C-alpha positions in Angstrom: 12.1 35.6 38.0 15.3 33.6 37.4 15.0 30.8 34.8 16.5 28.2 37.2 14.0 29.1 39.9 11.1 28.7 37.4 12.4 25.3 36.4 12.7 24.3 40.1 9.2 25.4 40.9 7.9 23.4 38.0 9.7 20.4 39.3 8.3 20.9 42.8 4.7 21.2 41.4 5.2 18.0 39.2 6.6 16.1 42.2 3.7 17.2 44.4 1.2 16.0 41.8 3.2 12.7 41.4 3.1 12.1 45.2 -0.7 12.6 45.2 -1.1 10.1 42.4 1.3 7.6 44.0 -0.7 7.8 47.3 -3.9 7.0 45.4 -2.2 4.1 43.7 -1.1 2.7 47.1 -4.7 3.0 48.4 -5.9 1.0 45.4 -3.2 -1.6 45.9 -4.2 -2.0 49.5 -7.9 -2.6 48.5 -7.0 -4.9 45.7 -8.2 -8.5 46.2 -7.3 -10.1 42.9 -4.5 -9.3 40.5 -1.0 -8.6 41.7 -0.8 -5.9 44.5 3.0 -6.4 44.8 3.5 -5.0 41.3 1.3 -2.0 42.2 3.4 -1.4 45.3 6.6 -1.6 43.2 5.2 1.0 40.8 4.4 3.2 43.8 7.9 2.9 45.1 9.2 3.8 41.6 7.0 6.9 41.6 8.2 7.9 45.0 11.8 7.6 43.8 11.1 9.7 40.8 9.4 12.3 42.9 12.3 12.3 45.3 14.8 12.8 42.4 12.7 15.7 41.1 12.7 17.4 44.5 16.5 16.9 44.9 17.1 18.3 41.4 14.8 21.3 42.1 16.7 22.0 45.3 20.0 21.8 43.5 18.7 24.3 40.9 17.7 26.7 43.6 21.1 26.5 45.3 22.8 27.0 41.9 20.6 30.1 41.3 21.5 31.6 44.7 25.2 31.0 44.2 25.1 32.6 40.8 23.2 35.6 42.0 25.8 36.1 44.9 28.7 35.8 42.4 27.0 38.3 40.1 26.5 40.8 43.0 30.1 40.5 44.0 31.5 41.0 40.5 29.2 44.0 39.9 27.5 42.3 36.9 23.8 43.0 37.1 22.8 41.4 33.9 
């Protein structure tokens, strides 16, 4: 498997895990009575932003891998 594809899949897996953790954090913030639920919500938004960036970077890596493989096929270089 292409190295860029492996990195992209790792980013997708990490982003998926981060989204699950962020959703749990939002549930805890909703049920929070004392403390500061606004800061918990801000941290959740930051986590969603990081997960989104990871997904966009992973998609970019997949597109790059596809473009490189098409160029390699056209030039006849199979290495």
